[in-house]
NUTOR-454298 format. One record per residue (C-alpha): x, y, z; residue in three letters. Coordinates in nm, 3 decimals. Example, Ala and Ser with C-alpha at 12.3 -4.5 7.8 and 13.67 -1.06 7.14 Angstrom:
# residues 2
1.230:-0.450:0.780:ALA
1.367:-0.106:0.714:SER
This chain:
# residues 261
0.000:0.000:0.000:UNK
0.139:0.344:-0.087:UNK
0.039:0.705:-0.073:UNK
-0.053:0.958:0.195:UNK
-0.291:0.724:0.381:UNK
-0.060:0.423:0.387:UNK
-0.023:0.248:0.721:UNK
0.345:0.257:0.831:UNK
0.510:-0.083:0.825:UNK
0.608:-0.224:1.164:UNK
0.981:-0.223:1.221:UNK
1.171:-0.533:1.329:UNK
1.230:-0.368:1.666:UNK
0.860:-0.302:1.723:UNK
0.781:-0.663:1.630:UNK
1.040:-0.797:1.875:UNK
0.910:-0.569:2.150:UNK
0.555:-0.681:2.074:UNK
0.666:-1.040:2.134:UNK
0.819:-0.950:2.470:UNK
0.504:-0.754:2.559:UNK
0.292:-1.067:2.530:UNK
0.441:-1.202:2.855:UNK
0.296:-1.097:3.188:UNK
0.223:-1.218:3.544:UNK
-0.051:-1.452:3.422:UNK
0.124:-1.543:3.097:UNK
0.472:-1.650:3.199:UNK
0.491:-1.930:2.941:UNK
0.343:-1.903:2.591:UNK
0.342:-2.119:2.282:UNK
0.453:-1.987:1.946:UNK
0.089:-1.991:1.827:UNK
-0.015:-1.779:2.127:UNK
0.267:-1.533:2.060:UNK
0.167:-1.506:1.695:UNK
-0.200:-1.459:1.781:UNK
-0.137:-1.191:2.045:UNK
0.112:-0.993:1.836:UNK
-0.076:-1.025:1.509:UNK
0.244:-1.144:1.342:UNK
0.252:-1.418:1.078:UNK
0.362:-1.742:1.238:UNK
0.678:-1.751:1.025:UNK
0.777:-1.402:1.144:UNK
0.697:-1.483:1.506:UNK
0.904:-1.801:1.477:UNK
1.205:-1.621:1.328:UNK
1.205:-1.335:1.581:UNK
1.137:-1.565:1.874:UNK
1.439:-1.777:1.778:UNK
1.653:-1.462:1.754:UNK
1.538:-1.357:2.102:UNK
1.623:-1.705:2.232:UNK
1.974:-1.684:2.085:UNK
2.022:-1.340:2.245:UNK
1.889:-1.460:2.581:UNK
1.576:-1.247:2.597:UNK
1.358:-1.558:2.579:UNK
1.414:-1.918:2.685:UNK
1.256:-2.241:2.564:UNK
1.050:-2.396:2.841:UNK
0.855:-2.721:2.869:UNK
0.611:-2.856:2.612:UNK
0.715:-2.620:2.334:UNK
0.654:-2.299:2.526:UNK
0.869:-1.989:2.574:UNK
0.939:-1.774:2.879:UNK
1.131:-1.453:2.956:UNK
1.508:-1.511:2.964:UNK
1.772:-1.411:3.216:UNK
1.924:-1.156:2.977:UNK
1.624:-0.927:3.027:UNK
1.658:-0.960:3.405:UNK
2.027:-0.869:3.380:UNK
1.950:-0.558:3.178:UNK
1.657:-0.460:3.401:UNK
1.875:-0.483:3.709:UNK
2.095:-0.207:3.564:UNK
1.813:0.051:3.578:UNK
1.969:0.297:3.827:UNK
1.650:0.464:3.950:UNK
1.517:0.126:4.065:UNK
1.826:-0.068:4.170:UNK
1.978:0.234:4.344:UNK
1.668:0.305:4.548:UNK
1.633:-0.062:4.630:UNK
1.993:-0.085:4.750:UNK
1.947:0.216:4.976:UNK
1.613:0.094:5.110:UNK
1.692:-0.268:5.193:UNK
1.859:-0.202:5.534:UNK
1.560:0.009:5.644:UNK
1.318:-0.255:5.520:UNK
1.508:-0.523:5.709:UNK
1.493:-0.313:6.028:UNK
1.119:-0.268:5.982:UNK
1.076:-0.640:5.929:UNK
1.276:-0.725:6.242:UNK
1.061:-0.485:6.443:UNK
0.730:-0.628:6.319:UNK
0.787:-0.963:6.139:UNK
0.519:-0.853:5.892:UNK
0.525:-0.805:5.514:UNK
0.736:-0.504:5.413:UNK
0.703:-0.345:5.068:UNK
0.866:-0.064:4.871:UNK
0.700:0.090:4.566:UNK
0.743:0.383:4.328:UNK
0.513:0.556:4.082:UNK
0.503:0.410:3.733:UNK
0.251:0.599:3.524:UNK
-0.078:0.570:3.708:UNK
0.020:0.256:3.900:UNK
0.241:0.151:4.190:UNK
0.548:-0.046:4.080:UNK
0.688:-0.272:4.351:UNK
1.065:-0.244:4.374:UNK
1.130:-0.475:4.669:UNK
0.946:-0.674:4.936:UNK
1.018:-0.887:5.240:UNK
0.753:-1.147:5.318:UNK
0.669:-1.229:5.677:UNK
0.677:-1.607:5.732:UNK
0.365:-1.604:5.948:UNK
0.196:-1.293:5.811:UNK
-0.095:-1.263:5.570:UNK
-0.037:-1.377:5.211:UNK
0.017:-1.088:4.967:UNK
-0.044:-1.064:4.591:UNK
0.243:-0.827:4.518:UNK
0.560:-0.932:4.340:UNK
0.882:-0.744:4.272:UNK
0.846:-0.582:3.930:UNK
0.467:-0.607:3.949:UNK
0.219:-0.321:3.937:UNK
-0.103:-0.257:4.129:UNK
-0.358:0.027:4.127:UNK
-0.283:0.339:4.330:UNK
-0.632:0.376:4.474:UNK
-0.651:0.029:4.630:UNK
-0.306:-0.019:4.787:UNK
-0.138:0.137:5.089:UNK
0.175:0.235:4.898:UNK
-0.041:0.363:4.613:UNK
-0.245:0.586:4.842:UNK
0.071:0.718:5.008:UNK
0.219:0.804:4.668:UNK
-0.108:0.957:4.553:UNK
-0.170:1.156:4.872:UNK
0.169:1.326:4.853:UNK
0.184:1.364:4.475:UNK
0.132:1.702:4.303:UNK
-0.234:1.809:4.296:UNK
-0.254:1.792:3.915:UNK
-0.139:1.431:3.908:UNK
-0.371:1.333:4.193:UNK
-0.672:1.486:4.022:UNK
-0.582:1.315:3.695:UNK
-0.586:0.978:3.869:UNK
-0.912:1.058:4.049:UNK
-1.075:1.150:3.718:UNK
-1.002:0.807:3.574:UNK
-1.201:0.490:3.628:UNK
-1.124:0.340:3.970:UNK
-1.176:-0.038:3.941:UNK
-1.349:-0.218:4.228:UNK
-1.120:-0.502:4.336:UNK
-1.318:-0.603:4.645:UNK
-1.647:-0.488:4.792:UNK
-1.444:-0.251:5.014:UNK
-1.244:-0.079:4.740:UNK
-1.303:0.296:4.739:UNK
-1.420:0.388:4.389:UNK
-1.597:0.719:4.463:UNK
-1.350:1.002:4.380:UNK
-1.490:1.230:4.652:UNK
-1.459:0.962:4.920:UNK
-1.108:0.879:4.803:UNK
-1.017:1.248:4.797:UNK
-1.116:1.279:5.164:UNK
-0.924:0.960:5.240:UNK
-0.611:1.107:5.084:UNK
-0.656:1.434:5.273:UNK
-0.661:1.232:5.595:UNK
-0.342:1.054:5.485:UNK
-0.165:1.386:5.434:UNK
-0.277:1.504:5.776:UNK
-0.159:1.188:5.952:UNK
0.154:1.134:5.745:UNK
0.055:0.782:5.641:UNK
-0.207:0.603:5.431:UNK
-0.406:0.289:5.504:UNK
-0.618:0.030:5.328:UNK
-0.839:-0.236:5.481:UNK
-0.969:-0.520:5.262:UNK
-0.947:-0.288:4.959:UNK
-0.693:-0.483:4.752:UNK
-0.741:-0.828:4.905:UNK
-0.981:-0.940:5.173:UNK
-0.833:-1.003:5.516:UNK
-0.539:-0.763:5.490:UNK
-0.454:-0.416:5.616:UNK
-0.179:-0.199:5.470:UNK
-0.012:0.097:5.640:UNK
0.219:0.303:5.418:UNK
0.426:0.619:5.446:UNK
0.590:0.829:5.175:UNK
0.963:0.847:5.113:UNK
1.077:1.196:5.012:UNK
1.366:1.314:4.799:UNK
1.579:1.619:4.860:UNK
1.328:1.838:4.673:UNK
1.046:1.737:4.908:UNK
0.857:1.525:4.654:UNK
0.750:1.171:4.733:UNK
0.977:0.937:4.534:UNK
0.861:0.609:4.689:UNK
0.640:0.459:4.958:UNK
0.715:0.205:5.229:UNK
0.447:-0.018:5.378:UNK
0.353:-0.298:5.613:UNK
0.081:-0.545:5.512:UNK
-0.074:-0.743:5.799:UNK
-0.380:-0.952:5.880:UNK
-0.688:-0.736:5.912:UNK
-0.812:-0.922:6.219:UNK
-0.678:-0.747:6.527:UNK
-0.467:-0.499:6.329:UNK
-0.383:-0.183:6.528:UNK
-0.323:0.076:6.257:UNK
-0.201:0.349:6.492:UNK
0.056:0.114:6.645:UNK
0.176:-0.004:6.304:UNK
0.200:0.351:6.169:UNK
0.476:0.448:6.411:UNK
0.748:0.206:6.287:UNK
0.644:0.258:5.924:UNK
0.672:0.636:5.950:UNK
1.002:0.609:6.139:UNK
1.151:0.383:5.872:UNK
1.020:0.603:5.589:UNK
1.160:0.921:5.748:UNK
1.499:0.756:5.804:UNK
1.500:0.631:5.445:UNK
1.402:0.979:5.323:UNK
1.711:1.126:5.489:UNK
1.933:0.865:5.326:UNK
1.768:0.918:4.987:UNK
1.817:1.294:5.018:UNK
2.189:1.239:5.077:UNK
2.218:1.033:4.758:UNK
1.984:1.252:4.554:UNK
2.136:1.398:4.239:UNK
1.829:1.593:4.134:UNK
1.676:1.337:3.903:UNK
1.676:0.988:4.059:UNK
1.879:0.783:3.942:UNK
2.026:0.714:4.281:UNK
2.366:0.555:4.306:UNK
2.342:0.196:4.423:UNK
């Protein structure tokens, strides 16, 4: 097809990225047919590019003729300074928080309109959590997400509140006005909470981590069983750890984040 209204041909790079984009938390292993169907690529093209990605290490052959993400992508991802640096700085504070509580400890940053989890420590006897390192969850339904949202610039907060807020449980706050008041309370207290809003039976208490410019660059949280949870008691160690981490982040801050790891 030619002329002014021609549809631009997809580059080899865009096709290879489309293949990698087919993998996700619920799709960790895919067949070649599934890759071709999801990318819209001819099977011969999908086969050729998938084999090239395998040779490079971006994909690996798994069982029963399926493919999965390869270690080469993990190696490259671990070089991202804004994530690995923050994680390296935060781990000692997260470990201290875990030792003080023996509950789930999580660290997240903003990624678009979602919370991206950078690191976590799982409590052996605490409530099960759905988060995974490198995974994303909605801002409005998670403790770290609310902490990031509450202390974000007003324009960003209002943009998020104007979007659809999916109901993940019967307790998820989906009314923008109710959520707005909830976030105002979080700013007043210095920490955000959720109860049964992401998963039933869990409570999250999260506090923001600030950079040298006073903006929230991350959030630190505890996730515990909802039954018997004392939010006020949990808030104290979370806020203490977040404030201590904020001071350390400010020392390493170079004005942009990356942070040196």
